[in-house]
N, C-alpha and C positions, 0 to 999 in steps of 0.2 A: 262576842256575840252573833245570834243568828241572822245569815243574810235575809232569811224569808220570813220572817217575822208577820210581814203585814198578808201575805197569802197562804200563809203557813195552814195547811186544812186540818192539821190535827189540833192545831190550838182553836181555831172553829169550832172543833166538834165535841172538844172539851169545855169551850165556854156554851155552848147550846146545850149540852147534858149536865151541865154545871158541877163537871168535875174538875174541883180544886185542890186535889189531895190524893195521894197514891197511898196504898197500905204496905206494896213491898218498898224495901229502898232502893233508892235509884243508884246505880253502879257505875260511873263514868270509865268507860274502858282506855282513854287517854292514848287515844290513836291519831296517828299523825297526817295531818291534812295532804291530801293527795293531790299533787299540781302536776305530775311529771306528763300530763297528755295536754294537746290543745284545746281549748274552748271552753274546757269545764273544771271545777274544783269539785271533790269528794271529801266528804268529812262525815267518816259514818260511824262519829260518836253521837250524832244525829237521827242515825239510823235505827228504825222501828223494827227492821225485818218484816215487813210486809208483804213482801216480794213482786211489788206491782212491776217492778223496775225488769225482772227476771221474765215476768209473764210479759210484756210489752216487747221486749226483745225478741223473744220465739216467736211472737204473733206476725209481727212485722217480717223480722229476718228469717224465719222458718229456724234456724240456728242460732241461738244466743250465744253473746259474747260473754255473760255474765251469768252466774249461779250463786247458790248457797256453798260455802265451802267451811269447813271446819265443823264442829258437834259441840254442843251444849253451849255452856255462855261464852264461848269462844266463836260459834258461829258470826258468821259475817257476809257479807255483798262480795263478789271478789271474780277476778278472772281465773282459767286454768294454770296452775303454777307462779300464781302470782303476778303473773306478765302483766306490763301497761297495756291500756285499750288499745293502742297503735298495733302493737304486735299480736295482739289477741285477735285484732280483725275487725275492731269496731268500725262502724261505718259514719258514726257521730250526726245521727239522724236528730239526734236531742230529744227524743220521745221518753226515754227514762227519766229526763229533766223534768219534762211536762207532766208527766204522771205522779213523779215525787210527792207525798203528802205533808214531807218536812225540808229542811233544809241542806238535808245529806247531798242530794246531788245539785249542784247550782251553775249558771249560767255564766261565766266569769267575767263578760262585758255589763249583763242585766242585772248581777246579783245585787247590788245597793240602791235598785231606783224605786224597788218597792212593787207595791201591786199597781197594774195599769187601770186606768181610771176609762177607758174603753178600747175596743180592738176595732181594727180594722182588715176586712179581708180583701184582698188583691192578688194581683199575678205578679210573682218574681222576674224581672227583667233583667236577670244578670245572665242567662242563657236563652236560648230558643226555645227551651222545652216550655216556657211556661206555666211552671207550675203553679195551683193555688197555695195562698201564705195566709199567714193571720198574722198582723202586725200589732203590736201591743204599744197603744201611746200611753202618756203621762203628760201633764201640762204641753201639750200640742208637738210633743217630742215622740221619737219612734225610741222606745226603751227595751225591744227585743221581738224575737219572730218565733210563731210556732205554726206545726202542719193544721190542716184544718179538721183532719180527724186520723183517730189511731189506726190507721189500715197502712198495707202495702204500697197500695195506688195513689195516697195523699201524703207518703213519707217526703220528707225533705233532705237533698243533700246540705251535706256539712257549709256548702259556700251558701246557701239560703238560708237555711238555720243559723247559722251564727255570723256572718259575714255581712249580709243582707243589713240587717240592722244597724251595722256600723256607716255602711253606705247612705241608707235613709236619717243620719243623725239630725242632719239639717231639716227643720219641719216642714220648709216649703217644697221640699223636695218629691214630696208625693202628690203637689199639684202641677208639679212642673215635670215628671218625667214622660219621657215618650214611649207608650207600651209597646215593643217590638215586635208583640206577637199578635197578628191580625188576625182573628176569627170571623170567619165568613161561612155564609150558608152556599151552598153548591150551584145556587139558583142566579150568582152575580157573574156579569161578564170580565172579562180579564181587565177591559180596556178601563172598564168602571172601578175596579180596584185600583188601576195604575193611579188613573187621577184622582182618588181619595187618599192615595197615601202621598202624591203629590201636594195635595193641597194640606194635608196634614203636617209633613215635613217641611214645606216651605223650602227658604235657601240657608237656613240656618246649618244644616249637616252637610253640604257640598264639602267643605275642606276635611269632612272625617275620612279617616283611612277605612275605616269599614263599621258600619252601622248597627250590624247582626254578624254574629259570630257563624262560622257555617258548623257548629257542631253542638253538642252538649254537653255536659260535664256529668250529667246522669249517668249511670250505668247500666244502659240499657241495650239489650242484645237484638240481634235479626230486626235492625230495623230496615223494612224494604218501603221504598217510597218511589214515586214516579216526580222527575222535575219538570218544568216546561219554561226555559227561560226566554223571558220576554225583554226586549231593546226599547228604550224609549227615550229619547233627545240623548244625553251623555251618560245616564244611567241603566245599569241591569238590575230585572226584578227575576227572583225565582220564585215562579206560582209552584209549592212543593205541594202536592195532593197525598193523598191516603198515608197518611204518616202514622206509627204508632207512637210518636210522641204526645200528639195533641190528636185522638181518634177523633173521628167523624169531623174534622174540621181541615181549612186552609191554613197553612203556615206560611209565610211572605218574609224573604230575607231580602233585604236591601243593601246594593253595594254602592259605594263610591266608584266612580270612572277609573282610579288606577287598580282598583278590585277586578273590576268589570274585564278590565282589558286582559287577565291574566285568566279568566273562567273561561 
């Protein structure tokens, strides 16, 4: 059965336009389910060759990993020389899954949860990049994630797209999570920033080896920024400005004492 039955765009269009039968016979291709890559399953027996996945891959990454292969009735979506997606250079941003109108492409973690009853836009806190992400919710639980827009700027890395929902699987995590990226206007004084962080962090994180990672898991190039280390009490705060990771904002990284001694 199709895991995409509830959110299937093709089925909804068929119901809207009252298409309940086809004049042409349906030819089942009997293609094997592809599960050799991480995060996603591909059942091209459900593919209607709309080409959305091909176009969105080229739009976001400029050089697409997938394209139409073969000819005639054997036409399908695939990679060059039928390599798996890892070998073909797929970044696993998940855009092809999100834009697919059928169940041909599916998120392995979320595929059987059905359609979300609401979405929540938040900030991914796995790394300091602070990418915007839209979480899919059902019955108070996170069942999936997607980018907020089909653009290069809004695309998610594989961790944010596929791992974040599993981290957030507990329903209370959204309310309890501490946002690691604090976006502030340039008019704030550093001392006020530090006081605000100390108030929010409290004493619960003193035993942590590291509160915020030193880098980002995203593939960003030419990241130029200025760092202003500020020491207060037994903690070290890095006020990072002019960063390309979060444009027109300040990014604050907070370290515990053991880490501060090494910096």
